[in-house]
Backbone as ProteinMPNN parsed JSONL, in Angstrom:
{"seq_chain_A": "MTATIPLDLTLTVRRGTTSSGKAADLRDLSPADSTATLIYDRHLTHPGTAVWLARIMLRQHGYAVREVTLDGMGPDITALFREASRLRLNVFLGCRGGTPRVVTFDSPAAYEIPAGWDLADATDRLPAAHAAARPHVVRVLRAMDIEKEKNGGRIDKVLDVAAGMILETGDPDQVWDTLTRLLDRTESERAEVPV", "coords_chain_A": {"N_chain_A": [[8.905, 7.952, -11.347], [10.5, 9.452, -8.695], [13.838, 9.714, -7.36], [13.603, 8.858, -4.598], [12.968, 7.245, -1.53], [9.924, 6.086, -0.305], [8.554, 6.723, 2.944], [7.246, 4.16, 5.01], [4.104, 3.683, 6.48], [1.536, 2.982, 8.99], [-1.868, 3.17, 8.678], [-4.585, 4.269, 10.551], [-8.062, 3.973, 10.327], [-10.971, 5.724, 10.967], [-14.49, 6.275, 11.614], [-16.082, 9.432, 11.822], [-16.34, 12.952, 12.846], [-15.57, 15.347, 10.52], [-13.627, 18.12, 9.158], [-15.427, 21.013, 8.04], [-17.523, 20.172, 5.447], [-15.664, 18.372, 4.388], [-14.71, 15.18, 3.106], [-12.911, 13.564, 4.348], [-10.391, 13.626, 6.844], [-6.936, 13.858, 7.459], [-5.169, 13.018, 10.262], [-2.995, 13.27, 13.116], [-0.38, 12.505, 12.192], [2.498, 10.822, 12.535], [5.653, 10.578, 12.062], [7.743, 9.545, 13.612], [6.584, 7.316, 14.867], [5.635, 6.01, 12.72], [2.882, 6.18, 11.932], [-0.458, 7.145, 11.166], [-3.619, 8.745, 11.332], [-6.812, 8.548, 9.918], [-9.752, 10.272, 9.7], [-13.061, 9.826, 8.647], [-16.093, 10.953, 7.032], [-18.954, 9.204, 7.143], [-21.192, 9.76, 5.82], [-20.545, 11.165, 3.63], [-18.63, 9.742, 2.254], [-17.173, 6.397, 1.636], [-15.18, 3.899, 3.371], [-13.158, 2.868, 1.555], [-12.825, 4.804, -0.422], [-12.086, 6.899, 1.208], [-9.518, 5.881, 2.182], [-8.103, 5.685, -0.24], [-7.961, 8.488, -0.934], [-6.409, 9.339, 1.253], [-4.018, 7.943, 0.764], [-3.169, 9.298, -1.534], [-2.772, 11.871, -0.572], [-0.77, 11.393, 1.413], [1.249, 10.378, -0.164], [2.208, 12.552, -1.491], [3.668, 13.813, 0.383], [5.818, 12.074, 0.724], [5.252, 9.616, 1.858], [4.196, 6.17, 2.181], [1.436, 3.969, 2.415], [1.554, 1.265, 4.311], [0.052, -0.437, 5.838], [-3.386, -0.768, 6.521], [-5.635, -0.134, 9.084], [-8.816, -0.636, 10.163], [-10.749, 1.03, 12.408], [-13.053, 0.122, 14.916], [-14.878, -1.149, 13.246], [-16.518, -3.962, 11.652], [-15.261, -7.422, 11.841], [-14.892, -8.762, 9.337], [-14.76, -6.791, 7.275], [-12.658, -5.339, 8.258], [-10.577, -7.255, 8.236], [-10.433, -7.677, 5.426], [-9.622, -5.124, 4.452], [-7.068, -4.891, 5.814], [-5.56, -7.059, 4.691], [-5.703, -6.361, 1.944], [-4.348, -3.892, 2.012], [-1.79, -4.752, 2.74], [-0.814, -5.788, 0.356], [-0.679, -3.459, -0.947], [-3.016, -2.47, -2.19], [-5.842, -0.562, -3.083], [-9.28, -0.593, -1.977], [-12.346, -1.078, -3.38], [-15.638, -1.04, -2.741], [-18.837, -2.551, -3.536], [-18.944, -2.62, -6.352], [-20.125, -3.23, -9.689], [-21.519, -6.428, -10.61], [-19.989, -9.615, -11.506], [-16.997, -11.149, -10.123], [-14.922, -10.764, -7.24], [-12.055, -8.837, -7.989], [-8.701, -7.821, -8.898], [-7.871, -4.74, -10.217], [-5.732, -2.942, -12.4], [-5.563, -0.238, -13.107], [-4.657, 1.938, -11.923], [-2.215, 3.384, -9.762], [-1.547, 2.76, -6.531], [-2.733, -0.513, -7.453], [-6.255, -1.635, -7.51], [-8.629, -3.494, -5.498], [-11.573, -4.723, -6.371], [-14.778, -5.203, -5.198], [-17.754, -6.838, -5.703], [-21.135, -5.582, -5.258], [-22.82, -6.668, -2.314], [-21.313, -8.954, -1.992], [-19.794, -11.608, -0.065], [-17.597, -10.637, 2.451], [-15.6, -12.045, 3.832], [-15.118, -14.131, 2.081], [-14.315, -12.739, -0.179], [-11.84, -11.748, 0.913], [-10.489, -14.195, 1.138], [-10.174, -14.815, -1.613], [-8.411, -12.931, -2.374], [-5.408, -13.278, -2.664], [-5.164, -14.916, -5.023], [-6.543, -13.366, -6.949], [-4.856, -11.148, -6.991], [-2.449, -12.242, -7.956], [-3.252, -13.083, -10.49], [-3.915, -10.6, -11.683], [-1.535, -9.154, -11.551], [0.873, -10.632, -12.469], [3.664, -10.341, -13.105], [4.69, -8.711, -10.993], [4.097, -10.383, -8.75], [5.784, -12.591, -9.363], [8.305, -11.489, -9.064], [8.231, -10.721, -6.346], [8.026, -13.237, -5.106], [10.554, -14.226, -5.922], [12.126, -12.534, -4.418], [11.424, -13.266, -1.805], [12.555, -15.816, -1.791], [15.234, -15.104, -1.953], [15.498, -13.739, 0.426], [15.385, -15.925, 2.245], [17.784, -17.202, 1.629], [19.793, -15.297, 2.233], [20.243, -15.036, 4.992], [19.248, -12.927, 6.434], [20.794, -10.629, 6.022], [20.171, -8.731, 4.056], [17.572, -8.124, 4.373], [16.039, -5.871, 5.142], [16.507, -4.031, 3.036], [15.372, -5.506, 0.891], [12.719, -5.633, 1.823], [11.945, -2.873, 1.655], [12.23, -2.467, -1.054], [10.321, -4.367, -1.933], [7.926, -3.158, -0.999], [7.961, -0.812, -2.541], [7.705, -1.915, -5.056], [5.2, -3.056, -4.892], [3.695, -0.847, -4.497], [4.071, 0.677, -6.813], [3.838, -1.122, -8.898], [5.707, -1.725, -10.741], [8.347, -3.387, -11.145], [10.841, -3.123, -12.567], [11.343, -0.407, -12.839], [11.517, 0.286, -10.146], [13.835, -1.19, -9.392], [15.674, 0.213, -11.106], [15.535, 2.808, -9.837], [16.429, 2.314, -7.256], [19.01, 1.334, -7.859], [20.114, 3.702, -8.951], [20.066, 5.277, -6.689], [21.794, 3.927, -4.922], [24.159, 4.029, -6.499], [24.58, 6.82, -6.452], [24.897, 7.344, -3.722], [27.19, 5.848, -3.27], [29.037, 7.226, -4.864], [29.032, 9.705, -3.616], [30.098, 8.993, -1.2], [32.687, 8.244, -1.998], [33.641, 10.737, -2.636], [34.13, 12.06, -0.247], [36.69, 13.187, 1.762], [39.065, 11.091, 3.45]], "CA_chain_A": [[9.239, 7.823, -10.019], [11.714, 10.162, -8.32], [14.861, 8.906, -6.692], [13.443, 8.882, -3.201], [12.303, 6.061, -0.974], [8.903, 6.595, 0.588], [8.541, 6.173, 4.239], [6.049, 3.371, 5.206], [3.412, 3.956, 7.762], [0.238, 2.332, 9.192], [-2.959, 4.187, 8.726], [-5.705, 3.874, 11.251], [-9.152, 4.672, 9.742], [-12.182, 5.785, 11.913], [-15.643, 7.154, 11.214], [-16.155, 10.588, 12.756], [-16.626, 14.275, 12.402], [-14.513, 15.935, 9.758], [-13.812, 19.531, 8.875], [-16.622, 21.436, 7.32], [-17.598, 19.82, 4.041], [-14.6, 17.452, 3.873], [-15.052, 13.707, 3.201], [-11.972, 12.903, 5.278], [-9.288, 14.4, 7.418], [-5.792, 13.185, 7.928], [-4.738, 13.551, 11.599], [-2.03, 12.54, 13.994], [0.705, 11.953, 11.4], [3.598, 10.682, 13.485], [6.807, 9.983, 11.424], [8.485, 8.822, 14.606], [5.957, 6.036, 15.108], [5.246, 5.489, 11.407], [1.469, 6.017, 12.004], [-1.342, 8.314, 10.897], [-5.031, 8.482, 11.528], [-7.715, 9.136, 8.961], [-11.227, 10.299, 10.135], [-13.861, 10.011, 7.408], [-17.524, 11.132, 7.286], [-19.559, 8.09, 6.353], [-22.349, 10.28, 5.007], [-19.981, 11.764, 2.424], [-17.732, 8.684, 1.538], [-16.979, 5.154, 2.317], [-13.751, 3.771, 3.841], [-12.305, 2.612, 0.473], [-12.497, 6.107, -1.069], [-11.278, 7.703, 2.206], [-8.17, 5.466, 2.132], [-7.555, 6.158, -1.524], [-7.644, 9.975, -0.77], [-5.286, 9.468, 2.225], [-2.816, 7.439, 0.033], [-2.745, 10.407, -2.418], [-2.272, 13.022, 0.294], [0.49, 11.016, 2.071], [2.271, 10.157, -1.199], [2.685, 13.875, -1.82], [4.608, 14.13, 1.418], [6.824, 11.085, 0.83], [4.768, 8.431, 2.649], [3.418, 5.06, 1.5], [0.618, 3.3, 3.399], [1.941, -0.176, 4.333], [-1.09, -1.263, 6.403], [-4.663, -0.064, 6.891], [-6.434, -0.759, 10.178], [-10.159, -0.005, 10.388], [-11.115, 1.055, 13.896], [-14.555, 0.157, 15.195], [-15.79, -1.779, 12.263], [-16.67, -5.36, 11.706], [-14.11, -8.128, 11.574], [-14.748, -9.099, 7.927], [-14.222, -5.643, 6.527], [-11.339, -4.968, 8.836], [-9.6, -8.254, 7.652], [-10.308, -7.332, 4.038], [-8.738, -3.909, 4.321], [-5.773, -5.136, 6.191], [-4.897, -7.932, 3.729], [-5.483, -5.666, 0.664], [-3.26, -2.946, 2.198], [-0.435, -5.423, 2.686], [-0.456, -5.844, -1.06], [-0.744, -2.024, -1.384], [-4.218, -2.37, -3.022], [-7.061, 0.203, -2.643], [-10.437, -1.431, -1.856], [-13.548, -0.473, -3.798], [-16.761, -1.889, -2.453], [-20.068, -2.268, -4.194], [-18.771, -2.513, -7.837], [-21.121, -3.981, -10.371], [-21.394, -7.759, -11.113], [-18.725, -10.37, -11.586], [-16.425, -11.711, -8.933], [-13.82, -9.874, -6.774], [-10.911, -8.873, -8.897], [-7.795, -6.724, -8.899], [-7.661, -4.006, -11.434], [-4.4, -2.161, -12.375], [-5.662, 0.945, -13.886], [-4.171, 3.043, -11.106], [-1.064, 2.97, -8.931], [-1.504, 1.239, -6.532], [-3.868, -1.227, -8.076], [-7.374, -1.721, -6.632], [-9.413, -4.654, -5.367], [-12.939, -4.403, -6.534], [-15.668, -6.198, -4.575], [-19.12, -6.504, -6.172], [-22.129, -5.244, -4.188], [-23.373, -7.903, -1.67], [-20.356, -10.17, -1.908], [-19.341, -11.936, 1.257], [-16.264, -10.041, 2.509], [-14.621, -13.071, 4.183], [-14.779, -14.854, 0.894], [-13.434, -11.785, -0.94], [-10.489, -11.737, 1.506], [-9.825, -15.479, 0.771], [-9.88, -14.758, -3.04], [-7.508, -11.78, -2.751], [-4.13, -13.644, -3.3], [-5.313, -15.413, -6.421], [-6.884, -12.26, -7.797], [-3.655, -10.329, -7.149], [-1.568, -13.031, -8.849], [-3.804, -13.054, -11.845], [-3.803, -9.261, -12.19], [-0.138, -8.64, -11.517], [1.799, -11.791, -12.447], [5.095, -9.982, -13.043], [4.907, -8.221, -9.635], [4.102, -11.549, -7.88], [6.962, -13.35, -9.569], [9.498, -10.752, -8.537], [8.113, -10.823, -4.918], [8.438, -14.585, -4.801], [12.0, -14.415, -6.04], [12.719, -11.795, -3.332], [11.29, -14.096, -0.642], [13.539, -16.851, -1.826], [16.575, -14.47, -1.72], [15.547, -13.497, 1.914], [15.711, -17.185, 2.896], [19.178, -17.583, 1.348], [20.889, -14.38, 2.668], [20.399, -15.028, 6.345], [18.867, -11.664, 7.173], [21.686, -9.483, 5.788], [19.706, -7.589, 3.257], [16.134, -8.201, 4.487], [15.475, -4.474, 5.163], [16.519, -3.51, 1.658], [14.448, -6.246, 0.146], [11.391, -5.208, 2.261], [11.765, -1.576, 1.105], [11.994, -2.767, -2.554], [8.942, -4.973, -2.134], [6.969, -2.125, -0.756], [7.955, 0.06, -3.624], [7.216, -2.663, -6.177], [3.76, -3.241, -4.663], [3.109, 0.555, -4.638], [4.22, 1.107, -8.259], [3.481, -2.163, -9.898], [6.749, -1.69, -11.806], [9.678, -3.825, -10.587], [11.999, -2.634, -13.31], [11.436, 1.026, -12.383], [12.012, 0.299, -8.762], [15.278, -1.605, -9.41], [16.408, 1.362, -11.537], [15.582, 3.863, -8.873], [17.361, 1.865, -6.161], [20.379, 1.374, -8.316], [20.567, 5.056, -9.052], [20.31, 5.818, -5.346], [23.008, 3.287, -4.468], [25.335, 4.61, -7.178], [24.701, 8.213, -6.011], [25.426, 7.214, -2.339], [28.613, 5.374, -3.276], [29.843, 8.273, -5.46], [29.209, 10.719, -2.48], [31.064, 8.412, -0.217], [34.04, 8.396, -2.624], [34.123, 12.223, -2.735], [34.396, 12.491, 1.102], [38.079, 12.887, 2.129], [39.254, 10.332, 4.64]], "C_chain_A": [[10.535, 8.732, -9.696], [12.649, 9.258, -7.57], [14.799, 9.135, -5.197], [12.724, 7.641, -2.763], [11.252, 6.492, -0.056], [9.016, 5.984, 1.996], [7.196, 5.425, 4.484], [5.362, 3.762, 6.513], [2.065, 3.102, 7.851], [-0.766, 3.45, 9.385], [-4.188, 3.598, 9.442], [-6.915, 4.665, 10.728], [-10.361, 4.549, 10.745], [-13.221, 6.649, 11.277], [-15.626, 8.283, 12.275], [-16.557, 11.782, 12.12], [-15.427, 14.806, 11.705], [-14.663, 17.494, 9.75], [-14.999, 19.777, 8.03], [-16.601, 21.0, 5.858], [-16.595, 18.778, 3.497], [-15.034, 15.993, 4.093], [-14.193, 13.03, 4.261], [-10.903, 13.809, 5.653], [-8.153, 13.592, 7.851], [-5.307, 13.843, 9.21], [-3.671, 12.659, 12.169], [-0.972, 11.873, 13.141], [1.866, 11.969, 12.305], [4.739, 9.887, 12.742], [7.559, 9.112, 12.399], [7.926, 7.369, 14.854], [5.501, 5.33, 13.879], [3.721, 5.243, 11.473], [0.788, 7.318, 11.632], [-2.744, 7.854, 11.115], [-5.841, 9.29, 10.485], [-9.173, 9.148, 9.582], [-12.003, 10.612, 8.845], [-15.397, 10.181, 7.82], [-18.269, 10.105, 6.48], [-20.747, 8.558, 5.596], [-21.787, 10.868, 3.713], [-19.089, 10.759, 1.572], [-17.793, 7.407, 2.175], [-15.452, 4.848, 2.568], [-12.753, 3.563, 2.636], [-11.821, 3.899, -0.26], [-11.604, 6.964, -0.093], [-9.767, 7.221, 2.268], [-7.479, 5.833, 0.912], [-7.122, 7.663, -1.479], [-6.411, 10.095, 0.194], [-4.009, 8.991, 1.533], [-2.223, 8.621, -0.815], [-2.116, 11.529, -1.634], [-0.847, 12.643, 0.909], [1.589, 10.833, 1.052], [2.931, 11.504, -1.554], [3.679, 14.353, -0.793], [5.682, 13.005, 1.673], [6.451, 9.864, 1.696], [4.076, 7.441, 1.848], [2.677, 4.319, 2.655], [0.958, 1.816, 3.315], [0.825, -1.041, 4.895], [-2.207, -0.358, 6.841], [-5.341, -0.819, 8.031], [-7.704, 0.009, 10.296], [-10.488, -0.101, 11.842], [-12.607, 1.043, 14.097], [-15.443, -0.395, 14.15], [-15.704, -3.339, 12.365], [-15.429, -6.177, 11.381], [-13.791, -8.53, 10.137], [-14.224, -7.97, 7.14], [-12.907, -5.203, 7.046], [-10.23, -5.943, 8.262], [-9.344, -7.948, 6.149], [-9.36, -6.155, 3.762], [-7.344, -4.154, 4.678], [-5.025, -6.019, 5.154], [-4.679, -7.197, 2.405], [-4.368, -4.628, 0.824], [-1.854, -3.554, 2.278], [0.024, -5.66, 1.301], [-0.477, -4.471, -1.727], [-1.912, -1.856, -2.394], [-5.235, -1.432, -2.31], [-8.228, -0.845, -2.688], [-11.663, -0.635, -2.346], [-14.741, -1.481, -3.608], [-17.979, -1.507, -3.214], [-20.019, -2.083, -5.753], [-19.857, -3.395, -8.427], [-20.675, -5.33, -10.85], [-20.048, -8.35, -11.044], [-18.4, -10.882, -10.278], [-15.371, -10.582, -8.465], [-12.664, -9.935, -7.657], [-9.971, -7.695, -8.596], [-7.686, -6.078, -10.214], [-6.389, -3.162, -11.252], [-4.443, -0.92, -13.192], [-5.046, 2.169, -13.191], [-2.958, 2.516, -10.249], [-1.355, 3.558, -7.545], [-2.821, 0.732, -7.171], [-5.066, -1.185, -7.059], [-8.088, -3.071, -6.588], [-10.897, -4.287, -5.367], [-13.868, -5.517, -6.015], [-17.086, -5.906, -5.062], [-20.007, -6.336, -4.977], [-22.671, -6.692, -3.629], [-22.548, -9.131, -1.568], [-19.967, -10.282, -0.476], [-17.82, -11.427, 1.406], [-15.195, -11.037, 2.944], [-14.215, -13.88, 2.994], [-13.931, -13.983, -0.039], [-12.001, -11.733, -0.4], [-9.806, -13.053, 1.126], [-9.361, -15.518, -0.701], [-8.782, -13.776, -3.387], [-6.07, -12.284, -3.296], [-4.161, -14.157, -4.691], [-5.666, -14.289, -7.382], [-5.719, -11.363, -8.003], [-2.693, -10.942, -8.113], [-2.007, -13.004, -10.294], [-3.721, -11.685, -12.517], [-2.392, -8.722, -12.404], [0.872, -9.747, -11.474], [3.33, -11.38, -12.336], [5.482, -9.465, -11.662], [4.991, -9.49, -8.69], [5.327, -12.427, -8.086], [8.182, -12.749, -8.933], [9.35, -10.88, -6.966], [8.454, -12.145, -4.381], [9.962, -14.758, -4.853], [12.675, -13.686, -4.872], [12.59, -12.609, -2.036], [12.263, -15.198, -0.617], [14.959, -16.289, -1.447], [16.644, -14.2, -0.201], [15.907, -14.775, 2.709], [17.133, -17.473, 2.726], [20.171, -16.609, 2.071], [21.073, -14.308, 4.175], [20.148, -13.652, 7.023], [19.744, -10.449, 6.837], [21.092, -8.369, 5.061], [18.142, -7.571, 3.347], [15.525, -6.776, 4.512], [15.385, -3.865, 3.795], [15.453, -4.214, 0.797], [12.946, -5.859, 0.545], [11.027, -3.848, 1.668], [11.434, -1.721, -0.39], [10.66, -3.371, -2.783], [7.843, -3.934, -1.944], [6.784, -1.262, -1.91], [7.388, -0.635, -4.85], [5.631, -2.788, -6.145], [3.08, -1.899, -4.931], [2.97, 0.933, -6.09], [3.674, 0.121, -9.235], [4.509, -2.367, -10.976], [8.115, -2.118, -11.243], [10.908, -3.232, -11.219], [12.349, -1.194, -12.896], [12.006, 1.159, -10.995], [13.529, -0.038, -8.697], [16.143, -0.425, -9.969], [16.642, 2.48, -10.564], [16.607, 3.448, -7.773], [18.804, 1.786, -6.577], [20.945, 2.757, -8.419], [20.882, 5.631, -7.71], [21.635, 5.203, -4.706], [24.256, 3.841, -5.097], [25.628, 6.042, -6.697], [25.385, 8.177, -4.629], [26.892, 6.765, -2.414], [29.521, 6.471, -3.919], [30.014, 9.44, -4.425], [30.104, 10.239, -1.485], [32.507, 8.599, -0.706], [34.557, 9.773, -2.575], [34.48, 12.75, -1.284], [35.845, 12.149, 1.451], [38.136, 12.018, 3.444], [40.218, 10.93, 5.601]], "O_chain_A": [[11.514, 8.69, -10.441], [12.279, 8.148, -7.187], [15.781, 9.548, -4.58], [11.96, 7.048, -3.525], [11.545, 7.197, 0.911], [9.514, 4.873, 2.176], [6.132, 5.976, 4.204], [6.003, 4.12, 7.5], [1.583, 2.594, 6.839], [-0.576, 4.445, 10.085], [-4.753, 2.59, 9.018], [-6.85, 5.893, 10.673], [-10.692, 3.48, 11.257], [-12.939, 7.59, 10.535], [-15.221, 8.098, 13.423], [-17.063, 11.765, 10.998], [-14.327, 14.728, 12.253], [-15.637, 18.065, 10.241], [-15.524, 18.875, 7.377], [-15.726, 21.431, 5.107], [-16.659, 18.365, 2.339], [-15.629, 15.639, 5.111], [-14.613, 12.106, 4.957], [-10.518, 14.687, 4.881], [-8.374, 12.643, 8.604], [-5.063, 15.048, 9.256], [-3.475, 11.507, 11.783], [-0.691, 10.699, 13.383], [2.221, 13.028, 12.823], [4.763, 8.657, 12.805], [7.981, 8.016, 12.029], [8.664, 6.398, 15.017], [5.033, 4.193, 13.941], [3.294, 4.154, 11.089], [1.342, 8.411, 11.754], [-3.015, 6.654, 11.082], [-5.607, 10.47, 10.223], [-9.703, 8.093, 9.931], [-11.657, 11.513, 8.08], [-15.864, 9.617, 8.81], [-18.222, 10.13, 5.25], [-21.281, 7.806, 4.78], [-22.551, 11.047, 2.765], [-18.864, 10.944, 0.376], [-18.431, 7.288, 3.221], [-14.583, 5.511, 2.003], [-11.621, 4.042, 2.707], [-10.66, 4.056, -0.64], [-10.613, 7.597, -0.459], [-8.865, 8.05, 2.39], [-6.331, 6.272, 0.977], [-6.039, 8.019, -1.942], [-5.497, 10.878, -0.062], [-2.971, 9.625, 1.723], [-1.022, 8.891, -0.815], [-1.065, 12.06, -1.993], [0.088, 13.443, 0.911], [2.753, 11.1, 1.352], [4.117, 11.54, -1.884], [4.478, 15.241, -1.092], [6.352, 13.007, 2.705], [7.338, 9.173, 2.197], [3.398, 7.803, 0.885], [3.246, 4.087, 3.722], [0.658, 1.182, 2.304], [0.653, -2.198, 4.511], [-1.988, 0.686, 7.456], [-5.585, -2.021, 7.927], [-7.669, 1.22, 10.513], [-10.502, -1.182, 12.43], [-13.336, 1.852, 13.523], [-16.647, -0.142, 14.154], [-14.884, -3.887, 13.102], [-14.569, -5.655, 10.671], [-12.629, -8.632, 9.743], [-13.286, -8.166, 6.367], [-12.089, -4.712, 6.269], [-9.142, -5.517, 7.874], [-8.206, -7.962, 5.682], [-8.442, -6.23, 2.945], [-6.45, -3.702, 3.963], [-3.898, -5.675, 4.797], [-3.628, -7.352, 1.783], [-3.536, -4.468, -0.07], [-0.866, -2.915, 1.918], [1.234, -5.73, 1.088], [-0.307, -4.36, -2.941], [-1.752, -1.132, -3.376], [-5.44, -1.52, -1.099], [-8.122, -1.857, -3.38], [-11.979, 0.4, -1.759], [-14.809, -2.553, -4.21], [-18.192, -0.336, -3.526], [-20.911, -1.487, -6.357], [-20.441, -4.219, -7.723], [-19.598, -5.445, -11.434], [-19.083, -7.727, -10.603], [-19.25, -11.062, -9.406], [-15.035, -9.652, -9.198], [-12.285, -11.031, -8.071], [-10.423, -6.671, -8.085], [-7.443, -6.733, -11.228], [-6.031, -2.742, -10.152], [-3.487, -0.578, -13.889], [-4.928, 3.252, -13.764], [-2.779, 1.309, -10.086], [-1.402, 4.781, -7.416], [-3.803, 1.448, -7.371], [-4.902, -0.76, -5.916], [-8.133, -3.743, -7.618], [-11.388, -3.62, -4.456], [-13.708, -6.674, -6.403], [-17.577, -4.799, -4.843], [-19.742, -6.824, -3.878], [-22.9, -7.657, -4.358], [-22.993, -10.192, -1.13], [-19.819, -9.299, 0.25], [-16.95, -11.757, 0.6], [-14.043, -10.94, 2.524], [-13.057, -14.288, 2.9], [-12.947, -14.451, -0.613], [-11.05, -11.679, -1.18], [-8.616, -13.028, 0.811], [-8.345, -16.129, -1.031], [-8.274, -13.758, -4.508], [-5.597, -11.742, -4.295], [-3.263, -13.862, -5.48], [-5.156, -14.247, -8.502], [-5.566, -10.83, -9.102], [-2.168, -10.262, -8.995], [-1.184, -12.912, -11.205], [-3.495, -11.581, -13.723], [-2.123, -7.944, -13.319], [1.666, -9.814, -10.535], [4.115, -11.981, -11.603], [6.577, -9.791, -11.204], [5.935, -9.583, -7.906], [5.87, -12.961, -7.119], [8.995, -13.45, -8.331], [10.369, -11.146, -6.328], [9.091, -12.248, -3.333], [10.57, -15.349, -3.96], [13.696, -14.16, -4.373], [13.531, -12.649, -1.244], [12.783, -15.532, 0.447], [15.733, -16.926, -0.733], [17.695, -14.397, 0.41], [16.63, -14.716, 3.703], [17.719, -17.994, 3.674], [21.255, -17.032, 2.473], [21.966, -13.597, 4.635], [20.763, -13.303, 8.031], [19.468, -9.349, 7.316], [21.388, -7.203, 5.324], [17.489, -7.037, 2.45], [14.494, -6.581, 3.868], [14.376, -3.273, 3.413], [14.72, -3.555, 0.059], [12.069, -5.783, -0.315], [9.897, -3.676, 1.213], [10.464, -1.148, -0.887], [9.929, -2.975, -3.691], [6.902, -3.897, -2.736], [5.655, -0.958, -2.296], [6.657, -0.011, -5.619], [4.916, -2.654, -7.138], [2.006, -1.848, -5.529], [1.938, 1.427, -6.544], [3.115, 0.481, -10.271], [4.277, -3.052, -11.973], [8.939, -1.268, -10.906], [11.879, -2.884, -10.547], [13.505, -0.853, -12.645], [12.847, 2.011, -10.709], [14.342, 0.657, -8.089], [17.188, -0.099, -9.406], [17.736, 3.032, -10.45], [17.526, 4.2, -7.448], [19.712, 2.107, -5.811], [22.09, 3.001, -8.042], [21.842, 6.388, -7.565], [22.426, 5.895, -4.066], [25.259, 4.099, -4.433], [26.79, 6.424, -6.554], [26.349, 8.908, -4.401], [27.732, 7.276, -1.674], [30.678, 6.6, -3.519], [31.068, 10.077, -4.4], [30.861, 11.03, -0.922], [33.397, 9.031, 0.026], [35.765, 9.993, -2.485], [35.089, 13.815, -1.171], [36.217, 10.975, 1.448], [37.358, 12.214, 4.378], [40.461, 10.362, 6.666]]}, "name": "protein", "num_of_chains": 1, "seq": "MTATIPLDLTLTVRRGTTSSGKAADLRDLSPADSTATLIYDRHLTHPGTAVWLARIMLRQHGYAVREVTLDGMGPDITALFREASRLRLNVFLGCRGGTPRVVTFDSPAAYEIPAGWDLADATDRLPAAHAAARPHVVRVLRAMDIEKEKNGGRIDKVLDVAAGMILETGDPDQVWDTLTRLLDRTESERAEVPV"}
């Protein structure tokens, strides 16, 4: 991880017409509003893969997807994607057998839903699946929530940024190291400025 903090944004996903031969197009990136729109061709890909591609494209430009909103789709799939995105998880629908589970083979991790599984039930199972797959991450996030309650809002923004980075990378230690280096660098730059 480089010593930069990604900018969070909300990604709206729509079915539609894309550029010739492309599965998905990223459009309407608005850093000022922290939003972007992804149009995907449903004949070439499904929404989970389209969002995964968008995450990769956006990460290259210093953005992290904080929330995914599916536009014009059913309430169950929309809720599933929204809840998974809040945990910075990709969603893969139609996986073989078993039960819904979080896999951590990639950063961010992915929530795999077996073919034919009830999406509302999969959404309900998400917190437990996430805790089982990433216990270290979940423990750190719970500790951060407790700290937010104690500090009276003074450092909530910093903790929110750290939480997003931890969910994105799955590596709390690396995130703390990166934030510590940034804070040290900022402090030393401040000390060098004549008063």
